[in-house]
N, C-alpha and C positions, 0 to 999 in steps of 0.2 A: 496355394502354389499350383501352377499349371502342370500338365503332364510333361510338356516340353522342358520346362524349367527343372522339374524333379528329375527327369531322365538325364539331362545334361549334368546336373550337379552330382548325381550318383556316379556317373562315369569318371568325372574329374576326381572325386574323392577315392573311388575304387582303385585308381592307378597312380595316386599321388606318390606313395612310397611303398615298395614291396621288397625291400632288402631283408635277408635273413640274418639275424644277429641276436644278441642278448642285451637288453637294456640294463646296464649296471646301475644307472641313476635315471632320474627323470630326463626326458628329452623335450625340449621346447622347439616348436616350429612355427613359422609364420609364412603365409602365402598371400599373393595378390591374385584375385580372380576377376576377369572381365567377361561378362556375358553379353553378346550382341542382341539387338532387338529381334523379336520374332512375332509373327502373326499366326495364331491358331484359332480356327473356327470363328473368324471375324474379329477376334480380340487381339490387340497389339500390346506387347510388353516392351517398354523401352529398354535400351541398353543399360547395363548396370555394372558398377565397380564396387568391390567389397574387399575387406581384409579379414582373413580368418587366422586365428591363433590356436595352436594345439599343444596340450601337455600330455605326454605319454609316460605312465608309470607302470609298476608291476601289477598286471591284471586290472588296470584302470586307466581311464583316459578322459580328457576334457577338451571340448571345442568351444571357442568363443568367437562370435561374429560381431562386426562393428554395428550391426543392426540392433544390438541389445539382447540377442538370444544366445543361450549356451546349452550344451548338452554334456552330461556326465555319465560315463559308462563304467559300471562296476561289475566285473565278471563274476566275482565270488558271490555277490548277492543276486546275480541274474537280473539286474535292473538297469534301466536308462532313466535319467531325469532330464526332462526338457524344461528349460528355465526361460522365463520372460522377465528380464530385469526392469523393463519399462512398467509392467503391471505388477511387479513383485509377486509373481505366481510361478508355480511349477507343476508339472504333470509327471506321474510315476508310471513307467511302462515296463512290463516284463520283457525279457529278451525273446521269449517264445512268442512268435507272432500270433499264433492261434490263441494263446491265452490272453494276449493283449486285446485281440478283437472281442473275445468273450467278455472281458471285463468292461470294454467300452459300451457294450449293449446290455450289461447286467441291469435287471429291473425293468426292461422294456418289453417283456413278454415274448410271445411267439413271433411277432414281427421283428423284434430285435434279434432273435435267434436265427431267423431266415437271412437277415442282412449279414450277420456274422459268417454264416456258412457260405453265402455268396462271395463275400470278400476273401475268405480263405481259398475258395476255388479259383478266383481270379489271380490271387497272389501265387498260388502253386502253378497255375498255368503259365504265368509270366516267367517264373524261374525255370519251369520244366522246358520251356522253349528257348532258353537262353544258351547262346554259344559264344565263346570267346576264343580269339586266335591272336597270339603274340608272335611277331616276326622280328628277329634281330637283324638289322641291316648291315652292321659292321661299320657304319659311318660314325665318325667321332668328331667332337669339337669341344672347345672350352666355353663354358657358360659361367660368367663371373670368375670365381676362383676354382671352380669345379670342373674336372675332366669328365665329359659325358659321352654316352653312346646312344645312338638313335634306335628306337623301336617303333614298329607300327602295330597298333592295337585295334582290332576289329571286333565289335560286340554287337550281337543281334538278340533281340527279344521281341515278344509279341507286340509291344507298343511302339517299336521302332528300332533303329540301329544307329551306331556311332562308329566313326573312324577317327583314330587319334594318332598324332605324331608326338611321341614322348622322348625326352632326352633325360637319361638317368645317369647318376654318378655313384660310383662305389667309394668315393672319398668320405661318405658319411655312413654311419652304421646305426640302425635302429631295429627294434623288434617289430618288423613290418606285419607279421601275421596278426599280432595283437592290434596294431593300428588299423589294419584293414577290417578286422572283425568288429572293432569298436565303432567304426564309421558305418558299417552295414549290419549292425548287430541284429536288427529286426528281421534280416533275411537269413541269418546264420542257421536257422532251423529248417530252412526250405530245401527241397531236393535240388541237387546240382551245385550248391554253394561251395562244397569242398572241391569239386572239379574245377570251379572257377578260380579258386585260390591256387590250385596246382598249376593252372595255365599261366596265371598272372605272375607266378614266381619265376617265370622265364625273364621277366624284367629284372635285371641285376642292379640293385642299388636304389637310391632315392631319386624320384623324378624331380628334376630341377626346373624343367620347363615343358609345357605341354599345350598343344592346340588340338581341340576336339570339335568335330562337327557332328551334331546329332540330327538325324532325320526322323521327325515325329509328325504323324498325321499330315504328311504332304508338305511340311515346312522344315527348313534347315535353321539350326541355331548354333552359332559358333562360340566356344568358350576357350579362353586362354588362361592358363594357370602359371604363375611364376613363384618359385620358392625364393624367399628373400632372407630367411634366417633358419638355421638348424643348429642347435647347440645342446650339449649335456649341461644341465644345471638343476639345482634343487627347486622344486615347485614351492611357491609361497604356502604358508600354513592355511589350511582350509580350501585348497584348490579343488579337491575332490569331494568336498562337503556341500550340502545344500546351504544357501545363504539363510541367515537367521531372519525370522519375521516374515518369510514369504508364505503365501497361502497356497494350499494344494487345490488343484482343479481337476475335473474329470473330463476326458474327451478332448479332441483337438479343437473344438469350438472355443473352449476356454483359453486357448493359447493364441488365437488369431488377433 
């Protein structure tokens, strides 16, 4: 995944829904995401459409993409499972980003240790330099069956910046803090994460529609997100469990 793609996806997910509430039952959500084409360092990525589905339970969550990839977030175990259904493999990642990096280079000697320390420094630097500003415009309109309010969200970090126009509705209630943390769990242990959550809570409700422009390495990439379904219902048995018969792999290389 390129830096521009990763940054754009992070912003879309980060502001997807930030309502404060209590999830009495599982919540199911589905969104459509369109990412425009972008050229970075001479390499062009074509525009892309995808469907993402989310299950949000008590201290756990699951994300499914139509590309055949899933993630399962288990807060009580402090783990994320990254699943590749095409290869029938999965990777286990600790929520602590530093620990995850240490495990990724385990057994690779002094060179591996140096790589891990470098990555930790880069990640902390990225979070340390991050700023988020949410502005409520007061503008309202109806999107689908939901009454929405417009927010402007400006996010800056070391690798670039994004500007978003988000339309959020209070017609839907979810445990947004859990949802936000599950999608960005590997960053939760980093400095500044709690401040980012506090600012994002100014967005009242669930984001039903959003247009984001990310400026990364001199290029702009535009992403549009549309919420197409959000409902309280019971998750199917095994939703938060690893699929049977899948092989465990180590490192991101095994998931490509």
